[in-house]
C-alpha positions, -999 to 999 in steps of 0.1 A, spaced: 206 55 175 176 76 187 143 80 168 152 115 154 187 104 142 173 74 125 145 94 107 170 119 95 194 91 83 165 72 66 153 104 48 189 111 36 193 75 24 160 70 7 147 105 -1 114 101 19 104 99 55 103 66 73 66 69 80 58 75 43 79 45 34 63 23 61 27 33 49 36 24 13 50 -9 24 19 -16 45 -4 -7 16 16 -30 -7 12 -58 17 -26 -51 20 -30 -52 -17 -12 -85 -19 -33 -99 9 -65 -87 -9 -55 -107 -40 -43 -139 -22 -65 -143 9 -102 -144 17 -97 -121 48 -121 -91 49 -107 -55 47 -108 -48 84 -87 -80 91 -62 -70 65 -60 -34 78 -50 -46 113 -28 -74 99 -6 -50 79 -2 -26 109 -29 0 106 -50 7 137 -76 30 122 -99 15 96 -111 49 81 -74 61 78 -65 28 61 -94 32 36 -83 68 28 -46 59 24 -54 28 3 -78 46 -20 -54 75 -25 -24 52 -32 -43 31 -56 -57 62 -73 -22 77 -76 -9 44 -89 -36 43 -116 -27 77 -127 8 66 -134 0 33 -150 -21 20 -177 -45 -8 -172 -31 -22 -140 -57 -27 -112 -54 -38 -77 -71 -71 -68 -97 -55 -48 -112 -38 -78 -109 -70 -98 -126 -91 -70 -156 -67 -70 -160 -71 -107 -158 -109 -104 -126 -114 -123 -94 -131 -112 -71 -108 -93 -37 -100 -107 -11 -95 -80 12 -80 -105 -13 -51 -108 -9 -40 -73 12 -9 -64 48 -17 -55 72 3 -35 91 15 -66 59 26 -83 56 56 -60 79 81 -77 112 68 -63 
């Protein structure tokens, strides 16, 4: 199956593009890593598959902001870590929290 056929198949099956799905998955993994590891943000950025730190920062910020608009009281571990509280992995955005 070529790239175009796969992307069309994926969009029909899931209702969103493969790239959008992959980015959400990567951001979910980044959030989990922020709550469970001592790695810094740039290490996590590269570990989850992003190659551009400024793009990762924008994508992460917009996904967490969108998630907060749809939920009440849940915060990603990065925000909790900054405030000196224990991180709650359950508060991280999940794939099914993005309007699917």
